[in-house]
C-alpha positions as CSV (number, residue, x, y, z in Angstrom):
1,M,98.0,107.9,108.4
2,N,98.2,108.2,104.6
3,N,100.8,110.3,102.9
4,Q,98.5,113.3,102.4
5,E,97.7,113.4,106.1
6,N,101.5,113.1,106.8
7,I,102.2,116.1,104.5
8,L,99.6,118.2,106.2
9,R,100.9,117.3,109.6
10,F,104.5,118.0,108.6
11,E,103.7,121.4,107.1
12,N,101.5,122.4,110.0
13,L,104.2,121.5,112.5
14,L,106.8,123.5,110.6
15,A,104.4,126.5,110.2
16,K,103.8,126.7,114.0
17,Y,106.7,129.1,114.1
18,K,107.2,132.1,111.8
19,R,111.0,131.9,111.2
20,N,112.0,134.1,108.2
21,G,112.3,132.0,105.0
22,L,110.2,129.1,106.4
23,Y,107.5,129.3,103.7
24,K,110.2,129.4,101.0
25,L,111.7,126.3,102.6
26,I,108.3,124.6,102.5
27,D,107.8,125.6,98.9
28,Y,111.2,124.2,98.1
29,I,110.3,120.9,99.7
30,R,107.0,120.8,97.9
31,L,108.0,121.9,94.4
32,E,111.7,121.1,94.0
33,T,112.2,117.9,95.9
34,D,110.8,114.4,96.2
35,F,110.8,114.6,100.1
36,Y,107.2,113.6,100.4
37,E,107.6,110.5,98.2
38,A,111.2,109.5,98.9
39,P,112.2,106.4,100.9
40,A,114.1,106.9,104.2
41,S,116.7,104.4,103.1
42,T,117.6,102.0,100.3
43,Q,116.7,98.8,102.2
44,Y,116.5,99.3,106.0
45,H,114.1,101.7,107.8
46,L,111.1,102.8,105.8
47,A,112.5,101.9,102.4
48,C,109.2,102.7,100.7
49,E,107.4,105.5,99.0
50,G,106.7,108.2,101.6
51,G,109.2,106.6,104.0
52,L,111.3,109.8,104.5
53,L,108.3,111.9,105.5
54,Q,107.1,109.1,107.8
55,H,110.6,108.7,109.3
56,S,110.8,112.5,110.0
57,L,107.5,112.5,111.7
58,N,108.5,109.4,113.7
59,V,111.6,111.2,114.9
60,Y,109.5,114.2,116.0
61,D,107.1,111.9,117.9
62,C,110.0,110.1,119.5
63,L,111.6,113.4,120.7
64,S,108.3,114.7,121.9
65,A,107.7,111.5,123.9
66,K,111.3,111.7,125.3
67,R,110.7,115.3,126.4
68,Q,107.8,113.9,128.6
69,S,109.8,111.0,130.1
70,F,111.5,111.0,133.4
71,I,114.9,110.1,132.0
72,W,115.0,112.7,129.1
73,D,113.0,115.6,130.4
74,K,116.0,117.3,132.0
75,V,118.1,116.8,128.9
76,L,115.5,118.4,126.6
77,E,114.0,120.9,129.1
78,D,116.0,123.9,127.7
79,T,115.3,122.9,124.0
80,A,112.7,125.2,122.5
81,E,109.8,123.4,120.9
82,E,110.6,125.2,117.6
83,S,114.1,123.7,117.6
84,L,112.7,120.3,118.4
85,I,110.4,120.5,115.4
86,L,113.0,121.9,113.0
87,V,115.7,119.3,114.0
88,A,113.3,116.4,113.9
89,L,111.5,117.2,110.7
90,L,114.4,118.4,108.7
91,H,117.4,116.4,109.9
92,D,117.3,114.1,106.8
93,I,116.4,116.7,104.2
94,C,119.7,115.6,102.6
95,K,117.8,112.5,101.4
96,A,115.5,114.5,99.2
97,N,116.4,114.0,95.5
98,F,118.9,111.4,96.7
99,Y,117.3,108.1,95.7
100,T,116.4,106.6,92.4
101,K,114.2,103.6,91.6
102,G,115.8,100.5,90.1
103,T,115.4,96.8,90.3
104,R,117.3,93.8,91.6
105,N,116.8,90.1,91.6
106,Q,116.2,88.3,94.9
107,K,115.3,84.9,96.0
108,T,111.7,84.3,97.2
109,Y,110.6,81.2,99.1
110,D,106.9,82.1,98.7
111,I,105.1,78.8,98.4
112,D,102.6,80.1,95.8
113,K,105.3,81.7,93.6
114,V,107.5,78.6,93.8
115,A,104.5,76.4,92.9
116,A,103.6,78.6,89.9
117,A,107.1,78.6,88.5
118,T,108.3,76.2,85.8
119,K,110.4,73.3,87.1
120,Q,113.6,74.6,85.6
121,N,113.2,78.0,87.4
122,V,112.8,76.4,90.9
123,K,116.1,76.2,92.8
124,H,116.9,74.8,96.2
125,D,119.2,75.8,99.1
126,D,119.4,75.2,102.9
127,M,116.2,77.2,103.4
128,G,114.2,75.3,100.8
129,N,112.8,75.8,97.3
130,Y,113.0,79.3,95.8
131,V,112.7,81.2,92.6
132,W,114.3,84.4,91.6
133,E,112.1,87.5,91.2
134,T,112.7,91.1,90.2
135,V,111.8,93.6,92.8
136,L,111.9,97.4,93.2
137,R,115.1,98.7,94.8
138,Y,116.1,102.2,95.7
139,Q,119.6,103.3,94.8
140,I,121.6,106.3,95.9
141,D,122.2,109.0,93.4
142,D,123.9,111.8,95.4
143,K,124.2,114.9,93.3
144,I,125.5,117.0,96.1
145,P,128.0,114.8,98.1
146,L,128.7,117.0,101.1
147,G,128.2,114.4,103.8
148,H,125.0,113.5,105.5
149,G,124.5,116.0,108.4
150,E,126.4,118.7,106.7
151,K,124.3,118.5,103.6
152,S,121.1,118.9,105.6
153,V,122.5,122.0,107.4
154,V,123.5,123.5,104.1
155,L,120.2,122.9,102.4
156,I,118.2,124.2,105.3
157,G,120.5,127.2,105.7
158,Q,119.6,128.4,102.2
159,F,116.2,129.3,103.5
160,I,116.2,129.8,107.3
161,D,118.7,130.7,109.9
162,L,119.5,127.9,112.4
163,T,120.8,128.3,116.0
164,M,124.1,126.7,116.8
165,E,122.3,124.1,118.8
166,E,120.1,123.2,115.8
167,I,123.1,123.1,113.5
168,M,125.0,120.7,115.9
169,S,121.9,118.5,116.4
170,I,121.4,118.1,112.7
171,R,125.0,117.8,111.8
172,W,125.7,115.1,114.4
173,H,122.3,113.3,114.4
174,M,124.0,110.1,113.2
175,G,126.1,110.0,116.3
176,F,129.3,108.2,116.0
177,S,128.1,106.0,113.1
178,E,129.2,108.7,110.7
179,E,132.9,108.9,111.0
180,K,134.7,112.2,110.3
181,I,138.4,112.9,110.2
182,C,139.6,115.8,112.2
183,I,143.0,117.2,111.4
184,V,144.7,119.3,114.1
185,H,147.6,121.5,113.1
């Protein structure tokens, strides 16, 4: 699917349910963020233009498939389809307006690029001959540093009300990879 098809699918899935403020949220995403063009990460999963949108749809597809599986059907049977859509599609809204484009230098062992380079630009290491090339890189520019899951909940909550189950799912979607300190008095 191309990005325009992904945008249409994303918005149609969200619009299946008429939660108060939903169209304002969609307008916010369209007009005030780069959600549809942003990468999903700086260098790992879907670190490309449109990656965040694709990642969100992939999470929805994964949850939908799990709901049909023998192992997960009992876990997800009480989760409303509306909640599944909202959590999957909006869990990483915190990454909208979060990345900027930059560049970095990296080694390339591409035979054609090495052959085209001048002799003084060709280097050698354990992997063979290489040249340095400048490549696009996404960098984090977090203007609202609230924490990953919390930030998504806060942004969504400006437009629509979430159930406690939705809040907890979005807040903790990183599992134990996002450490938080809990102070007990």
